[in-house]
N, C-alpha and C positions, 0 to 999 in steps of 0.2 A: 595406904597397904595395909596398915594395921587395923583399919577401920574397916576395910573389906574383909580381912581374915573373921574378925570379929564376927560380924555379920553372916559370915557364909559358915564360920564354925570349924575352922580350917588354920592350919600353921601360915607364918610368913611365909613360910619355904615355898607351900603348895601354892599359893598367890603366884608368886615369883616364876613357878615354874608354867601355869596358865598362861601366865603376859609372854615367856620366854621358850618354853618348851612343853606346848599342851598335849606334845605326844605320850609323853611321862604319865599324864595324869588321868587317873578313871572316867569315863564319860560323867558320871552321875556326879562326881563331886566337882568337875570343870564346870558343870553347867550352874551349878551352886553357886561357883565362885564368880562365874559370866554375870548372872543375876545381881548377884552382889554388887558389881563394877557398874552394871545398869543402873540399878536403883540410887547406888550412891554419886553416879555421875563422874567416879572416879578415872581421870586423865593420867596417864606415866609422866614422871619428870624426865625428860631425856638427858639433862644437863646433871642430875645427881646421879643419876644409873652411869653415865660417862664415866663421873668422879669415882663412885664405888669400883668400876668396873675394870678403872685405869685405862680406857681407849671409849673413844667416841665413833656411834657408828652413822654420822654425819658429816659430809663435808659440803664447804659453800663453793659457789661459782659467780665472781662478779663479771658482768658481762657488760660491755661497753656500750652497747645498742641493739636492743631486741628487735627493734625494727628491722632490721639487717639481717634477711634470712641465713646467711652467711653463719651467724651466731647461735642462730637454732638451730643449725645443721649440728654446729659442735656441741651445743648443751646436750642433742639427742645422741651422738657418740659416747659422750662421757657416761650420760645414764647408761648406756649399756653396761657400759665397761665395769661403773661402780654396781650394777644390779648382782654381775657374777660374784662379787664380795660382797654381797650383802648389806651394800652403805647407801643411805639416802642422799640426794643431791638437792641440794636448796639454791635456789637461782635469786640472786639479784640485780637489778638492771640499774648502770649507774647514768645512763641516758646521758651520754658524752659528757659529762659532769665532773671534775676531776674532786670538787668535794664531796658529790655523793659517795665516788668511787672508794675515797678514803674512811668516808664513813661507815660504807658497806666493809671493808676490812676489819675495821675494828669493833663492827659488831658482831662479824663472825669470829674474832681472836677473842670477846669477850664471853660467847656463848661457847666457847670452847669446842669447836669443831675440830676432828679429827686433822684435815687441813684445807687449803684455800687453791681453787683454779682461779686464776686471774686473766681474763680477755683484755686488757688497759688499754687506756687513751695513750696517744703519741705524747707522753709527757712522762716527767719524772715522775720515778716510782719508791717515793721516799716510804712510804705507808707501807707498802710491801716490804722492804728491806729492814724498817723497822721490826714489822711481826716476824720476819727470820730470824733478826736479833735477838729476838723474846723465844724462838724456838720453835715456830707455828711455821710447817711445809707451807709452802706457795709454789706453784708450777703456774709459770708463765705460758697461754697461748694465743698464737694469732701476735706471738714476741718472743724473740730468741732469749737465751738465758744466756749466762753469765759464770762467772768464779762461785756465786755464791747462788745460782739459782736455775735450775733446768725451763727449757722452753720447746714450745713446738711452735713452726713457723713453715708456710708453702713459701716453694720459692719464687720469690715476686721477679725477679730479673729474669730467672726463664718462663715467667709468664706474658712479661711484655716482648722477649726475645719471639715466643711464639704466635702472639698476635699480628707482630712486623711481619713475620715470615709468611703467616697466613695469606695477608693481603699482596705481599710483593709476588708470593706464588701465583696468585691472580691476574698478574701483571701490573699493578697499581705501582707508580713510580714517584708520585708525588704525596709526602704522607706528611699530616702533622698527628704529633703526640700532645694530647692536652691534660691537663691535670693541676693539681696544686693546692696549697702551696708544695714547691718543691722540698721544701723542708721537712714535709712529712716521710718519712723513713720508706712506707712501701711506695710514694707516689715516686720519689727517688730511684727506688730500684725498678721499676718497669719502666720509667723512663731509659734509666741504664740497658735494661733488654733491649729496647726499641733502637736504640743509637745501635748498640751492637748487630743486629740485623741489617740494619739499611748500611754499616760500613762495609758488611761482609757481601754486599748487594752490588752492582756495578750499575750504575745510570739513574741512581735511586738518591732523592732528595728528601730530607726530611725538616720539617722544621718544627720547632717545641713551643708550646703556648702554656704559659704558668696563670691557672686560673684561681681565684681565690678560695674555692672550695670545692669538692667534687660531688656537690648537689646535682639536682635537677633545673634550681634558679641560676645555677651557676653555668649549666649547658646551654640553660636558653640563650643567657648572655653570649654565651661562646658562638653559637649557632647563628644569632642575629649577625655578630661579626663578621662569620665566613660567609655568609647569604650577601652581605652588602658587597663582597669582591667581587670583580667583574670576572664573569665565569673562568677565563684563562688563568685567573691569579688563583683560581680555587684549588684546594687540593683534590687528589682521586681518592686518597683514602683518610681515615679519621680514627686513630687510636685514643679510648680515653681510659683514663685512670679508674673510671666506674660505670656502672652501668646507669647509676642516673645521670652522669655526665652526660651520656651518651643519648640517653632518653629525651634532655632537656635538647641537646641540640639539634636533635632531627625534626623536632615541631618547627620551628622558625626555617630549618632548609628547605624542608618538605613544601613548606606554605609559599617558598618563594620559587617554587618549582623545581628544584633540587632531585632528581631522580635517587632513589637508593635502594638497589647498589648500583645501577646503570651508571649515572653520575659519579656518585661517591660511596666507596664501601667502609661500612661504621663497623669498630668493634669495640665493645665495653669488657670492663672488669668486673668478676664477683658472681656472675651466673646467677644472681637472685631474682623472683619474681616480675622485675620490672622489666629484664630481657625479654620475658614471655610473655606480658602482659602487651607490649608495645604493638602500635599499630604495625609497623614492620618489625616483625621477630630480630631481636639483637644478637647477632654472634658475639660470645662472650667467654674470656678464661675464668673458670672455676676452680676455686680451692677446694680442696678434699677436708670439706669441713666435719663430714661425720669421723674419717681415719682422723685429723688434728683433735678431735673428743677423745676419742679410744685411746690415742697416744699419751695424752696430757694427763689421762684417768690412771693410765697402767704408770707413768713416771709419778706422779704423786703419791698411789697407792705404795710402790718401791720406796719412796723417799720416808713413807709413813712406817715401815714393818722394817726398813734397815737404819734408820736414823742417822748417824755420823758416818758408818760405813757406807752411804750413796754416794755414787759418785754423779755431779751436777753435769749434763750436756746437753745440746740443742737437737732436736729432730728436724730434718727437711725433709718435706715432702713435695713431690711434682703436682705441678698443675694442670689442668688438660682445658683443649679448647674444646667448646661446644658450637660448631657450625651453624647459621641459620640464615633468613633470609636478607639480612642486612648487608651481606655480604657475597652469597652465594644463590641470590634469589628463590624463588619457588613458593613466596607467601609463605 
């Protein structure tokens, strides 16, 4: 900034005003400063600016998997909320890797962002807890909070309940819930919701199948297993813990001559692009990603502004059912 001021023949304060409050600077002076900035290739040091002002205008968001459109929606919702407060959002994809997740948290802490949003793996959150212990606000999204942190989640159990109630309402009586491992908190919550709906419904049978993963490959193996059963031993409804699992399962089932939804109604979870790109569009339970992102951002900004006066809490948002051809027909 000193070099820019010298070249433009102005004070440091004028350069600062051009960068931060340009409306306060006369047009001719502003143009001289901007020419000097361009000639010198000046780029402001945001970290130094944050230290000088005592606050940062950037926040970090560590996301478990950017390939999942749910997390893109969460990021968009968060960015919308931060934009209203003139804060910049920096994204980091941990790509379902705990080491990368830890590294991203540490990097954001080192660069002194104002706070961190974290959509984590289903794994211990030691790095986040350590960052909080050093004074860094961290809000969890798609993961509940606790005594030391805020969180935003969708009601996963309600989602499973809605999925099962939907197919039961269509007259299906032999249900399978598939997903796994059941040790994953979201999968287990969805399973509980399905079981609850079945327990409330007379004459409904439910079978649960634990899969190693909720991926397309895991779904394909599931579909092969169900297709190999005699027709009378197959379910008439399949509720999957993810759209990827449902998508993968339908391929071998359709190839074996099982008609969807006439013989088998299929419901997925997440309402991502895979549900609409499938040859038979998949009915899916969707989490409110945009709303989750906005809520997480608002919690983080509240914690940043209130400090020790902030009270940690978890916000639970309702999911919604998106009916498509895999249960109601119609292409």
